[in-house]
C-alpha angles and dihedrals in degrees: 000000000000126000121196124193128189130198119226090250091057092052091046091050093053091045091054091049092049092047091048093051090047091051092050092049090049092050093049091049093049099045106097120236111251112245116163113232092194139024127208118232122190096284108009147035114249117210116214099175136075093043099158108139142034089259091053090053092049091047089050090057091045089061085072093045097260122140116201141191113269098254130035117262090218140007119190139170109233130185114219103225122243092230119039119224121206092276093054091043090054092045091049089052087059090049094051090050088061095045098265132107130197093193093091091052097058113142091014126127110236135173122240116203119193122200131181112241111225101186105048108139128210093028130085100193131082114290123199134196118211119199121189112205129190121179093344093310129108106237099170148345148145148211114240144162120247091227121103093234094038134115141272128199141150126273086283119055094234094058102090140147117263 
């Protein structure tokens, strides 16, 4: 048979430790995760949130100087995979270069909207803008040509893959 005895100071010490750990856990749980709602480009602030309507999506693209057709060419529900293959890794590299990151949206259902760009200069073919939206926020996207041997870049022309 074992008998344990504690002094009042020992009980007080453990109570303080337990309360401190509880306070730290509460603070960590309550501190919001930082997700930028806008990114500054050289001359302007670009807003990535509150993308609710077709007009909001077109206005988002116009922040980069793009003019689009009135309605999207395509709208599709897409699941971001849990594990990125080389194509997704490469695409996410493009996203991180423009201040976005698809890593935190793994295994989420997102919506991809595709618009035809009507004012792309120095190219005669069809140019498309893809916007990836999750919970009314743009989380990714690109500007690309519809040709097989075409191009792909970020919302700004100078954001490209290496």
